[in-house]
N, CA, C and O atoms as a printed pandas DataFrame, in Angstrom:
     atom_number atom_name residue_name chain_id  residue_number  x_coord  y_coord  z_coord
0              1         N          UNK        A               1  -75.412   78.079   18.388
1              2        CA          UNK        A               1  -75.178   76.774   17.795
2              3         C          UNK        A               1  -76.009   76.606   16.523
3              4         O          UNK        A               1  -75.544   76.036   15.536
4              5         N          UNK        A               2  -77.236   77.106   16.561
5              6        CA          UNK        A               2  -78.098   76.978   15.387
6              7         C          UNK        A               2  -77.525   77.700   14.187
7              8         O          UNK        A               2  -77.583   77.196   13.066
8              9         N          UNK        A               3  -76.975   78.875   14.416
9             10        CA          UNK        A               3  -76.365   79.640   13.324
10            11         C          UNK        A               3  -75.144   78.902   12.780
11            12         O          UNK        A               3  -74.948   78.833   11.567
12            13         N          UNK        A               4  -74.343   78.364   13.653
13            14        CA          UNK        A               4  -73.152   77.616   13.229
14            15         C          UNK        A               4  -73.544   76.400   12.389
15            16         O          UNK        A               4  -72.950   76.149   11.341
16            17         N          UNK        A               5  -74.534   75.655   12.844
17            18        CA          UNK        A               5  -74.980   74.466   12.100
18            19         C          UNK        A               5  -75.580   74.872   10.759
19            20         O          UNK        A               5  -75.272   74.273    9.729
20            21         N          UNK        A               6  -76.435   75.887   10.774
21            22        CA          UNK        A               6  -77.062   76.340    9.537
22            23         C          UNK        A               6  -76.058   76.884    8.537
23            24         O          UNK        A               6  -76.153   76.607    7.341
24            25         N          UNK        A               7  -75.097   77.658    9.023
25            26        CA          UNK        A               7  -74.096   78.219    8.117
26            27         C          UNK        A               7  -73.135   77.148    7.609
27            28         O          UNK        A               7  -72.645   77.243    6.483
28            29         N          UNK        A               8  -72.862   76.137    8.419
29            30        CA          UNK        A               8  -72.015   75.033    7.970
30            31         C          UNK        A               8  -72.721   74.252    6.863
31            32         O          UNK        A               8  -72.086   73.806    5.907
32            33         N          UNK        A               9  -74.021   74.092    6.999
33            34        CA          UNK        A               9  -74.809   73.392    5.983
34            35         C          UNK        A               9  -74.744   74.139    4.652
35            36         O          UNK        A               9  -74.703   73.515    3.591
36            37         N          UNK        A              10  -74.735   75.469    4.702
37            38        CA          UNK        A              10  -74.680   76.278    3.485
38            39         C          UNK        A              10  -73.273   76.675    3.084
39            40         O          UNK        A              10  -73.096   77.632    2.330
40            41         N          UNK        A              11  -72.264   75.957    3.574
41            42        CA          UNK        A              11  -70.856   76.291    3.346
42            43         C          UNK        A              11  -70.511   76.429    1.867
43            44         O          UNK        A              11  -69.768   77.336    1.492
44            45         N          UNK        A              12  -71.027   75.564    1.038
45            46        CA          UNK        A              12  -70.694   75.602   -0.385
46            47         C          UNK        A              12  -71.208   76.877   -1.048
47            48         O          UNK        A              12  -70.635   77.337   -2.036
48            49         N          UNK        A              13  -72.271   77.441   -0.517
49            50        CA          UNK        A              13  -72.874   78.626   -1.114
50            51         C          UNK        A              13  -72.263   79.909   -0.583
51            52         O          UNK        A              13  -72.054   80.850   -1.348
52            53         N          UNK        A              14  -71.968   79.970    0.721
53            54        CA          UNK        A              14  -71.528   81.228    1.315
54            55         C          UNK        A              14  -70.084   81.228    1.782
55            56         O          UNK        A              14  -69.555   82.292    2.105
56            57         N          UNK        A              15  -69.443   80.109    1.829
57            58        CA          UNK        A              15  -68.043   80.071    2.187
58            59         C          UNK        A              15  -67.781   80.071    3.679
59            60         O          UNK        A              15  -68.693   80.144    4.502
60            61         N          UNK        A              16  -66.513   79.988    3.991
61            62        CA          UNK        A              16  -66.060   79.878    5.368
62            63         C          UNK        A              16  -66.303   81.151    6.179
63            64         O          UNK        A              16  -66.482   81.081    7.395
64            65         N          UNK        A              17  -66.311   82.306    5.524
65            66        CA          UNK        A              17  -66.558   83.561    6.244
66            67         C          UNK        A              17  -67.874   83.521    7.007
67            68         O          UNK        A              17  -67.953   83.966    8.152
68            69         N          UNK        A              18  -68.899   82.988    6.366
69            70        CA          UNK        A              18  -70.214   82.939    6.999
70            71         C          UNK        A              18  -70.253   81.929    8.144
71            72         O          UNK        A              18  -70.970   82.130    9.124
72            73         N          UNK        A              19  -69.499   80.863    8.026
73            74        CA          UNK        A              19  -69.453   79.850    9.091
74            75         C          UNK        A              19  -68.768   80.424   10.331
75            76         O          UNK        A              19  -69.153   80.109   11.457
76            77         N          UNK        A              20  -67.761   81.258   10.127
77            78        CA          UNK        A              20  -67.019   81.827   11.249
78            79         C          UNK        A              20  -67.708   83.077   11.802
79            80         O          UNK        A              20  -67.986   83.159   12.998
80            81         N          UNK        A              21  -67.981   84.041   10.935
81            82        CA          UNK        A              21  -68.448   85.344   11.411
82            83         C          UNK        A              21  -69.949   85.424   11.677
83            84         O          UNK        A              21  -70.378   86.273   12.458
84            85         N          UNK        A              22  -70.753   84.574   11.059
85            86        CA          UNK        A              22  -72.190   84.561   11.346
86            87         C          UNK        A              22  -72.485   84.215   12.800
87            88         O          UNK        A              22  -73.207   84.954   13.470
88            89         N          UNK        A              23  -71.941   83.104   13.304
89            90        CA          UNK        A              23  -72.156   82.777   14.718
90            91         C          UNK        A              23  -71.556   83.807   15.675
91            92         O          UNK        A              23  -72.115   84.057   16.743
92            93         N          UNK        A              24  -70.421   84.405   15.299
93            94        CA          UNK        A              24  -69.835   85.445   16.153
94            95         C          UNK        A              24  -70.774   86.644   16.232
95            96         O          UNK        A              24  -70.985   87.201   17.310
96            97         N          UNK        A              25  -71.338   87.040   15.093
97            98        CA          UNK        A              25  -72.284   88.162   15.080
98            99         C          UNK        A              25  -73.503   87.850   15.941
99           100         O          UNK        A              25  -73.983   88.713   16.676
100          101         N          UNK        A              26  -74.003   86.620   15.853
101          102        CA          UNK        A              26  -75.165   86.238   16.654
102          103         C          UNK        A              26  -74.836   86.157   18.134
103          104         O          UNK        A              26  -75.671   86.501   18.971
104          105         N          UNK        A              27  -73.641   85.711   18.471
105          106        CA          UNK        A              27  -73.217   85.672   19.870
106          107         C          UNK        A              27  -73.096   87.087   20.448
107          108         O          UNK        A              27  -73.522   87.336   21.576
108          109         N          UNK        A              28  -72.523   87.997   19.684
109          110        CA          UNK        A              28  -72.429   89.388   20.126
110          111         C          UNK        A              28  -73.821   89.976   20.303
111          112         O          UNK        A              28  -74.093   90.634   21.307
112          113         N          UNK        A              29  -74.705   89.746   19.335
113          114        CA          UNK        A              29  -76.071   90.269   19.416
114          115         C          UNK        A              29  -76.805   89.704   20.625
115          116         O          UNK        A              29  -77.470   90.446   21.347
116          117         N          UNK        A              30  -76.692   88.402   20.851
117          118        CA          UNK        A              30  -77.369   87.779   21.994
118          119         C          UNK        A              30  -76.810   88.292   23.311
119          120         O          UNK        A              30  -77.558   88.487   24.269
120          121         N          UNK        A              31  -75.503   88.512   23.367
121          122        CA          UNK        A              31  -74.888   89.040   24.593
122          123         C          UNK        A              31  -75.372   90.456   24.877
123          124         O          UNK        A              31  -75.669   90.795   26.023
124          125         N          UNK        A              32  -75.452   91.280   23.844
125          126        CA          UNK        A              32  -75.955   92.646   24.024
126          127         C          UNK        A              32  -77.405   92.641   24.490
127          128         O          UNK        A              32  -77.783   93.398   25.383
128          129         N          UNK        A              33  -78.201   91.791   23.884
129          130        CA          UNK        A              33  -79.607   91.697   24.271
130          131         C          UNK        A              33  -79.730   91.256   25.718
131          132         O          UNK        A              33  -80.552   91.794   26.459
132          133         N          UNK        A              34  -78.930   90.290   26.131
133          134        CA          UNK        A              34  -78.987   89.813   27.505
134          135         C          UNK        A              34  -78.557   90.914   28.475
135          136         O          UNK        A              34  -79.178   91.095   29.523
136          137         N          UNK        A              35  -77.503   91.643   28.134
137          138        CA          UNK        A              35  -77.022   92.709   29.019
138          139         C          UNK        A              35  -78.029   93.856   29.139
139          140         O          UNK        A              35  -78.116   94.506   30.180
140          141         N          UNK        A              36  -78.778   94.094   28.082
141          142        CA          UNK        A              36  -79.746   95.200   28.069
142          143         C          UNK        A              36  -81.171   94.716   28.326
143          144         O          UNK        A              36  -82.125   95.420   27.995
144          145         N          UNK        A              37  -81.333   93.538   28.904
145          146        CA          UNK        A              37  -82.660   92.922   29.037
146          147         C          UNK        A              37  -83.646   93.747   29.841
147          148         O          UNK        A              37  -84.852   93.552   29.688
148          149         N          UNK        A              38  -83.199   94.652   30.681
149          150        CA          UNK        A              38  -84.115   95.503   31.457
150          151         C          UNK        A              38  -84.792   96.539   30.566
151          152         O          UNK        A              38  -85.872   97.032   30.892
152          153         N          UNK        A              39  -84.167   96.864   29.460
153          154        CA          UNK        A              39  -84.725   97.808   28.478
154          155         C          UNK        A              39  -84.955   97.025   27.189
155          156         O          UNK        A              39  -84.137   97.049   26.269
156          157         N          UNK        A              40  -86.070   96.345   27.150
157          158        CA          UNK        A              40  -86.305   95.336   26.118
158          159         C          UNK        A              40  -86.270   95.876   24.693
159          160         O          UNK        A              40  -85.642   95.276   23.821
160          161         N          UNK        A              41  -86.932   96.992   24.448
161          162        CA          UNK        A              41  -86.968   97.506   23.076
162          163         C          UNK        A              41  -85.572   97.953   22.630
163          164         O          UNK        A              41  -85.153   97.665   21.509
164          165         N          UNK        A              42  -84.861   98.651   23.506
165          166        CA          UNK        A              42  -83.507   99.091   23.182
166          167         C          UNK        A              42  -82.611   97.879   22.946
167          168         O          UNK        A              42  -81.767   97.891   22.049
168          169         N          UNK        A              43  -82.794   96.840   23.748
169          170        CA          UNK        A              43  -82.017   95.615   23.574
170          171         C          UNK        A              43  -82.263   95.013   22.195
171          172         O          UNK        A              43  -81.326   94.556   21.541
172          173         N          UNK        A              44  -83.503   95.010   21.757
173          174        CA          UNK        A              44  -83.829   94.452   20.438
174          175         C          UNK        A              44  -83.208   95.281   19.313
175          176         O          UNK        A              44  -82.721   94.731   18.325
176          177         N          UNK        A              45  -83.228   96.606   19.468
177          178        CA          UNK        A              45  -82.643   97.479   18.445
178          179         C          UNK        A              45  -81.125   97.307   18.410
179          180         O          UNK        A              45  -80.544   97.106   17.343
180          181         N          UNK        A              46  -80.489   97.386   19.570
181          182        CA          UNK        A              46  -79.026   97.271   19.641
182          183         C          UNK        A              46  -78.564   95.882   19.202
183          184         O          UNK        A              46  -77.514   95.751   18.574
184          185         N          UNK        A              47  -79.327   94.860   19.523
185          186        CA          UNK        A              47  -78.967   93.500   19.131
186          187         C          UNK        A              47  -78.979   93.276   17.628
187          188         O          UNK        A              47  -78.308   92.371   17.133
188          189         N          UNK        A              48  -79.726   94.078   16.905
189          190        CA          UNK        A              48  -79.775   93.905   15.451
190          191         C          UNK        A              48  -78.570   94.527   14.749
191          192         O          UNK        A              48  -78.276   94.173   13.607
192          193         N          UNK        A              49  -77.875   95.438   15.405
193          194        CA          UNK        A              49  -76.769   96.146   14.758
194          195         C          UNK        A              49  -75.554   95.260   14.448
195          196         O          UNK        A              49  -75.021   95.351   13.342
196          197         N          UNK        A              50  -75.093   94.406   15.377
197          198        CA          UNK        A              50  -73.944   93.567   15.018
198          199         C          UNK        A              50  -74.223   92.632   13.845
199          200         O          UNK        A              50  -73.337   92.353   13.038
200          201         N          UNK        A              51  -75.445   92.157   13.760
201          202        CA          UNK        A              51  -75.796   91.269   12.650
202          203         C          UNK        A              51  -75.708   92.035   11.329
203          204         O          UNK        A              51  -75.120   91.556   10.359
204          205         N          UNK        A              52  -76.296   93.222   11.308
205          206        CA          UNK        A              52  -76.272   94.017   10.082
206          207         C          UNK        A              52  -74.874   94.397    9.650
207          208         O          UNK        A              52  -74.532   94.300    8.471
208          209         N          UNK        A              53  -74.069   94.827   10.596
209          210        CA          UNK        A              53  -72.732   95.300   10.234
210          211         C          UNK        A              53  -71.750   94.150    9.973
211          212         O          UNK        A              53  -70.983   94.201    9.011
212          213         N          UNK        A              54  -71.771   93.138   10.804
213          214        CA          UNK        A              54  -70.804   92.050   10.616
214          215         C          UNK        A              54  -71.183   91.182    9.422
215          216         O          UNK        A              54  -70.365   90.955    8.530
216          217         N          UNK        A              55  -72.413   90.700    9.405
217          218        CA          UNK        A              55  -72.836   89.812    8.310
218          219         C          UNK        A              55  -72.937   90.594    6.995
219          220         O          UNK        A              55  -72.519   90.108    5.944
220          221         N          UNK        A              56  -73.490   91.800    7.063
221          222        CA          UNK        A              56  -73.560   92.623    5.855
222          223         C          UNK        A              56  -72.190   93.003    5.331
223          224         O          UNK        A              56  -72.016   93.256    4.139
224          225         N          UNK        A              57  -71.209   93.042    6.240
225          226        CA          UNK        A              57  -69.856   93.412    5.857
226          227         C          UNK        A              57  -69.164   92.397    4.966
227          228         O          UNK        A              57  -68.195   92.737    4.287
228          229         N          UNK        A              58  -69.637   91.165    4.952
229          230        CA          UNK        A              58  -69.006   90.160    4.082
230          231         C          UNK        A              58  -69.988   89.485    3.132
231          232         O          UNK        A              58  -69.556   88.880    2.150
232          233         N          UNK        A              59  -71.264   89.564    3.380
233          234        CA          UNK        A              59  -72.220   88.831    2.554
234          235         C          UNK        A              59  -72.290   89.356    1.121
235          236         O          UNK        A              59  -72.688   88.630    0.210
236          237         N          UNK        A              60  -71.903   90.615    0.923
237          238        CA          UNK        A              60  -71.912   91.168   -0.428
238          239         C          UNK        A              60  -70.902   90.458   -1.336
239          240         O          UNK        A              60  -70.982   90.560   -2.561
240          241         N          UNK        A              61  -69.954   89.741   -0.731
241          242        CA          UNK        A              61  -68.986   88.987   -1.523
242          243         C          UNK        A              61  -69.627   87.770   -2.196
243          244         O          UNK        A              61  -69.116   87.268   -3.197
244          245         N          UNK        A              62  -70.746   87.299   -1.641
245          246        CA          UNK        A              62  -71.385   86.075   -2.128
246          247         C          UNK        A              62  -72.680   86.313   -2.891
247          248         O          UNK        A              62  -73.067   85.505   -3.735
248          249         N          UNK        A              63  -73.338   87.405   -2.600
249          250        CA          UNK        A              63  -74.636   87.693   -3.222
250          251         C          UNK        A              63  -74.627   89.097   -3.793
251          252         O          UNK        A              63  -73.939   89.975   -3.272
252          253         N          UNK        A              64  -75.383   89.320   -4.859
253          254        CA          UNK        A              64  -75.448   90.681   -5.394
254          255         C          UNK        A              64  -76.130   91.605   -4.387
255          256         O          UNK        A              64  -77.127   91.225   -3.773
256          257         N          UNK        A              65  -75.607   92.793   -4.216
257          258        CA          UNK        A              65  -76.207   93.713   -3.248
258          259         C          UNK        A              65  -77.583   94.175   -3.727
259          260         O          UNK        A              65  -77.840   94.247   -4.929
260          261         N          UNK        A              66  -78.457   94.485   -2.779
261          262        CA          UNK        A              66  -79.797   94.937   -3.154
262          263         C          UNK        A              66  -79.772   96.367   -3.677
263          264         O          UNK        A              66  -78.867   97.145   -3.375
264          265         N          UNK        A              67  -80.778   96.690   -4.460
265          266        CA          UNK        A              67  -80.967   98.066   -4.919
266          267         C          UNK        A              67  -81.790   98.783   -3.851
267          268         O          UNK        A              67  -82.921   98.385   -3.573
268          269         N          UNK        A              68  -81.245   99.816   -3.264
269          270        CA          UNK        A              68  -81.927  100.537   -2.195
270          271         C          UNK        A              68  -82.396  101.880   -2.743
271          272         O          UNK        A              68  -81.625  102.833   -2.844
272          273         N          UNK        A              69  -83.661  101.930   -3.089
273          274        CA          UNK        A              69  -84.307  103.139   -3.581
274          275         C          UNK        A              69  -83.580  103.768   -4.762
275          276         O          UNK        A              69  -83.639  104.984   -4.939
276          277         N          UNK        A              70  -82.904  102.975   -5.562
277          278        CA          UNK        A              70  -82.210  103.483   -6.742
278          279         C          UNK        A              70  -80.965  104.294   -6.427
279          280         O          UNK        A              70  -80.402  104.919   -7.326
280          281         N          UNK        A              71  -80.523  104.300   -5.184
281          282        CA          UNK        A              71  -79.325  105.048   -4.810
282          283         C          UNK        A              71  -78.077  104.350   -5.333
283          284         O          UNK        A              71  -78.040  103.122   -5.422
284          285         N          UNK        A              72  -77.079  105.112   -5.670
285          286        CA          UNK        A              72  -75.819  104.568   -6.135
286          287         C          UNK        A              72  -74.898  104.368   -4.928
287          288         O          UNK        A              72  -74.113  105.244   -4.564
288          289         N          UNK        A              73  -75.023  103.179   -4.320
289          290        CA          UNK        A              73  -74.244  102.863   -3.125
290          291         C          UNK        A              73  -73.210  101.800   -3.454
291          292         O          UNK        A              73  -73.385  101.017   -4.388
292          293         N          UNK        A              74  -72.145  101.777   -2.690
293          294        CA          UNK        A              74  -71.163  100.701   -2.867
294          295         C          UNK        A              74  -71.837   99.381   -2.487
295          296         O          UNK        A              74  -72.758   99.374   -1.671
296          297         N          UNK        A              75  -71.396   98.280   -3.060
297          298        CA          UNK        A              75  -72.005   96.981   -2.730
298          299         C          UNK        A              75  -71.954   96.689   -1.231
299          300         O          UNK        A              75  -72.921   96.175   -0.668
300          301         N          UNK        A              76  -70.833   97.013   -0.582
301          302        CA          UNK        A              76  -70.684   96.777    0.857
302          303         C          UNK        A              76  -71.736   97.562    1.631
303          304         O          UNK        A              76  -72.422   96.998    2.484
304          305         N          UNK        A              77  -71.871   98.846    1.347
305          306        CA          UNK        A              77  -72.809   99.697    2.084
306          307         C          UNK        A              77  -74.256   99.270    1.839
307          308         O          UNK        A              77  -75.068   99.255    2.765
308          309         N          UNK        A              78  -74.575   98.926    0.602
309          310        CA          UNK        A              78  -75.937   98.478    0.291
310          311         C          UNK        A              78  -76.290   97.215    1.067
311          312         O          UNK        A              78  -77.408   97.084    1.563
312          313         N          UNK        A              79  -75.342   96.286    1.174
313          314        CA          UNK        A              79  -75.606   95.040    1.901
314          315         C          UNK        A              79  -75.704   95.302    3.403
315          316         O          UNK        A              79  -76.555   94.713    4.070
316          317         N          UNK        A              80  -74.859   96.164    3.944
317          318        CA          UNK        A              80  -74.916   96.488    5.370
318          319         C          UNK        A              80  -76.251   97.149    5.701
319          320         O          UNK        A              80  -76.880   96.796    6.698
320          321         N          UNK        A              81  -76.689   98.095    4.889
321          322        CA          UNK        A              81  -77.975   98.756    5.126
322          323         C          UNK        A              81  -79.116   97.748    5.043
323          324         O          UNK        A              81  -80.007   97.740    5.892
324          325         N          UNK        A              82  -79.085   96.900    4.022
325          326        CA          UNK        A              82  -80.142   95.906    3.837
326          327         C          UNK        A              82  -80.218   94.932    5.008
327          328         O          UNK        A              82  -81.300   94.661    5.529
328          329         N          UNK        A              83  -79.063   94.405    5.421
329          330        CA          UNK        A              83  -79.044   93.442    6.536
330          331         C          UNK        A              83  -79.432   94.104    7.854
331          332         O          UNK        A              83  -80.125   93.501    8.673
332          333         N          UNK        A              84  -78.988   95.333    8.057
333          334        CA          UNK        A              84  -79.338   96.041    9.292
334          335         C          UNK        A              84  -80.839   96.305    9.341
335          336         O          UNK        A              84  -81.467   96.114   10.382
336          337         N          UNK        A              85  -81.412   96.737    8.240
337          338        CA          UNK        A              85  -82.856   97.004    8.207
338          339         C          UNK        A              85  -83.655   95.711    8.407
339          340         O          UNK        A              85  -84.648   95.710    9.135
340          341         N          UNK        A              86  -83.240   94.627    7.779
341          342        CA          UNK        A              86  -83.982   93.376    7.956
342          343         C          UNK        A              86  -83.830   92.847    9.379
343          344         O          UNK        A              86  -84.772   92.273    9.926
344          345         N          UNK        A              87  -82.665   93.033    9.982
345          346        CA          UNK        A              87  -82.483   92.632   11.383
346          347         C          UNK        A              87  -83.322   93.497   12.315
347          348         O          UNK        A              87  -83.882   92.999   13.292
348          349         N          UNK        A              88  -83.411   94.777   12.018
349          350        CA          UNK        A              88  -84.269   95.665   12.823
350          351         C          UNK        A              88  -85.723   95.218   12.758
351          352         O          UNK        A              88  -86.419   95.195   13.774
352          353         N          UNK        A              89  -86.174   94.866   11.570
353          354        CA          UNK        A              89  -87.556   94.398   11.425
354          355         C          UNK        A              89  -87.757   93.088   12.195
355          356         O          UNK        A              89  -88.744   92.925   12.913
356          357         N          UNK        A              90  -86.806   92.156   12.036
357          358        CA          UNK        A              90  -86.947   90.854   12.701
358          359         C          UNK        A              90  -86.868   90.967   14.216
359          360         O          UNK        A              90  -87.670   90.356   14.922
360          361         N          UNK        A              91  -85.909   91.740   14.730
361          362        CA          UNK        A              91  -85.712   91.808   16.176
362          363         C          UNK        A              91  -86.545   92.895   16.843
363          364         O          UNK        A              91  -87.249   92.630   17.818
364          365         N          UNK        A              92  -86.467   94.115   16.323
365          366        CA          UNK        A              92  -87.095   95.239   17.017
366          367         C          UNK        A              92  -88.609   95.305   16.808
367          368         O          UNK        A              92  -89.316   95.877   17.638
368          369         N          UNK        A              93  -89.102   94.750   15.751
369          370        CA          UNK        A              93  -90.557   94.802   15.524
370          371         C          UNK        A              93  -91.183   93.444   15.843
371          372         O          UNK        A              93  -92.002   93.334   16.756
372          373         N          UNK        A              94  -90.801   92.417   15.095
373          374        CA          UNK        A              94  -91.415   91.102   15.298
374          375         C          UNK        A              94  -90.970   90.492   16.628
375          376         O          UNK        A              94  -91.798   90.019   17.406
376          377         N          UNK        A              95  -89.659   90.505   16.886
377          378        CA          UNK        A              95  -89.140   89.915   18.116
378          379         C          UNK        A              95  -89.654   90.599   19.366
379          380         O          UNK        A              95  -90.014   89.939   20.340
380          381         N          UNK        A              96  -89.689   91.930   19.339
381          382        CA          UNK        A              96  -90.184   92.672   20.502
382          383         C          UNK        A              96  -91.661   92.387   20.747
383          384         O          UNK        A              96  -92.090   92.271   21.895
384          385         N          UNK        A              97  -92.433   92.274   19.683
385          386        CA          UNK        A              97  -93.862   91.956   19.820
386          387         C          UNK        A              97  -94.049   90.576   20.459
387          388         O          UNK        A              97  -94.879   90.411   21.353
388          389         N          UNK        A              98  -93.293   89.612   20.009
389          390        CA          UNK        A              98  -93.368   88.267   20.599
390          391         C          UNK        A              98  -92.905   88.293   22.050
391          392         O          UNK        A              98  -93.513   87.662   22.915
392          393         N          UNK        A              99  -91.824   89.027   22.313
393          394        CA          UNK        A              99  -91.301   89.139   23.675
394          395         C          UNK        A              99  -92.337   89.731   24.622
395          396         O          UNK        A              99  -92.511   89.238   25.736
396          397         N          UNK        A             100  -93.012   90.762   24.197
397          398        CA          UNK        A             100  -94.044   91.384   25.037
398          399         C          UNK        A             100  -95.197   90.409   25.292
399          400         O          UNK        A             100  -95.744   90.358   26.393
400          401         N          UNK        A             101  -95.553   89.649   24.281
401          402        CA          UNK        A             101  -96.633   88.672   24.452
402          403         C          UNK        A             101  -96.243   87.582   25.437
403          404         O          UNK        A             101  -97.061   87.164   26.257
404          405         N          UNK        A             102  -95.002   87.119   25.362
405          406        CA          UNK        A             102  -94.539   86.052   26.244
406          407         C          UNK        A             102  -94.192   86.550   27.642
407          408         O          UNK        A             102  -94.040   85.748   28.563
408          409         N          UNK        A             103  -94.063   87.875   27.812
409          410        CA          UNK        A             103  -93.752   88.448   29.126
410          411         C          UNK        A             103  -94.993   88.588   30.004
411          412         O          UNK        A             103  -94.900   89.054   31.139
412          413         N          UNK        A             104  -96.118   88.201   29.501
413          414        CA          UNK        A             104  -97.369   88.260   30.238
414          415         C          UNK        A             104  -97.271   87.360   31.473
415          416         O          UNK        A             104  -96.782   86.234   31.372
416          417         N          UNK        A             105  -97.729   87.838   32.638
417          418        CA          UNK        A             105  -97.686   87.001   33.844
418          419         C          UNK        A             105  -98.382   85.650   33.681
419          420         O          UNK        A             105  -97.998   84.681   34.337
420          421         N          UNK        A             106  -99.391   85.569   32.823
421          422        CA          UNK        A             106 -100.071   84.290   32.589
422          423         C          UNK        A             106  -99.150   83.266   31.930
423          424         O          UNK        A             106  -99.397   82.063   32.016
424          425         N          UNK        A             107  -98.101   83.731   31.279
425          426        CA          UNK        A             107  -97.128   82.834   30.662
426          427         C          UNK        A             107  -95.958   82.595   31.617
427          428         O          UNK        A             107  -95.487   81.466   31.753
428          429         N          UNK        A             108  -95.496   83.643   32.268
429          430        CA          UNK        A             108  -94.304   83.572   33.128
430          431         C          UNK        A             108  -94.545   82.755   34.403
431          432         O          UNK        A             108  -93.711   81.929   34.774
432          433         N          UNK        A             109  -95.674   82.980   35.069
433          434        CA          UNK        A             109  -95.938   82.321   36.357
434          435         C          UNK        A             109  -95.914   80.800   36.257
435          436         O          UNK        A             109  -95.264   80.167   37.089
436          437         N          UNK        A             110  -96.584   80.177   35.291
437          438        CA          UNK        A             110  -96.500   78.710   35.201
438          439         C          UNK        A             110  -95.076   78.204   34.950
439          440         O          UNK        A             110  -94.704   77.131   35.424
440          441         N          UNK        A             111  -94.288   78.972   34.211
441          442        CA          UNK        A             111  -92.902   78.562   33.966
442          443         C          UNK        A             111  -92.095   78.575   35.260
443          444         O          UNK        A             111  -91.343   77.644   35.547
444          445         N          UNK        A             112  -92.260   79.636   36.028
445          446        CA          UNK        A             112  -91.565   79.729   37.320
446          447         C          UNK        A             112  -92.030   78.643   38.284
447          448         O          UNK        A             112  -91.226   78.071   39.020
448          449         N          UNK        A             113  -93.323   78.364   38.275
449          450        CA          UNK        A             113  -93.870   77.334   39.157
450          451         C          UNK        A             113  -93.310   75.949   38.837
451          452         O          UNK        A             113  -93.280   75.070   39.698
452          453         N          UNK        A             114  -92.870   75.764   37.606
453          454        CA          UNK        A             114  -92.285   74.481   37.205
454          455         C          UNK        A             114  -90.768   74.465   37.425
455          456         O          UNK        A             114  -90.092   73.513   37.035
456          457         N          UNK        A             115  -90.241   75.519   38.047
457          458        CA          UNK        A             115  -88.841   75.571   38.412
458          459         C          UNK        A             115  -87.917   76.111   37.335
459          460         O          UNK        A             115  -86.696   76.008   37.457
460          461         N          UNK        A             116  -88.479   76.680   36.290
461          462        CA          UNK        A             116  -87.633   77.238   35.235
462          463         C          UNK        A             116  -87.155   78.638   35.621
463          464         O          UNK        A             116  -87.902   79.412   36.221
464          465         N          UNK        A             117  -85.933   78.951   35.281
465          466        CA          UNK        A             117  -85.371   80.263   35.545
466          467         C          UNK        A             117  -85.860   81.212   34.462
467          468         O          UNK        A             117  -85.653   80.962   33.274
468          469         N          UNK        A             118  -86.506   82.299   34.865
469          470        CA          UNK        A             118  -86.997   83.303   33.938
470          471         C          UNK        A             118  -86.293   84.603   34.263
471          472         O          UNK        A             118  -86.410   85.126   35.371
472          473         N          UNK        A             119  -85.558   85.123   33.287
473          474        CA          UNK        A             119  -84.845   86.386   33.484
474          475         C          UNK        A             119  -85.798   87.550   33.250
475          476         O          UNK        A             119  -86.520   87.597   32.254
476          477         N          UNK        A             120  -85.783   88.472   34.180
477          478        CA          UNK        A             120  -86.621   89.669   34.033
478          479         C          UNK        A             120  -85.818   90.812   33.490
479          480         O          UNK        A             120  -86.352   91.905   33.298
């Protein structure tokens, strides 16, 4: 929902493609992460791929593609690589670090004691 609201707010800048496909990419990523939750690091890595490929697949239409080490890449490929790498950093490095910190029994036990469902 957050992605849908945020992308709708930026509709004038990124167009309808981002409003439709951004939330779909995030839903696919979240579903993959949930299905692979027993293997947390792999889940974080796999969850970043739909974002990179789906969002990177159309975002080059709205923004100039990044220069990746001076390589002569097509705009589509440059954007897909850039988005995939940034998603990997956000999910597999930063997200996994936060996840490990919050998975501490000192954090989980009080949540369970208050009746919250915690997925392992």
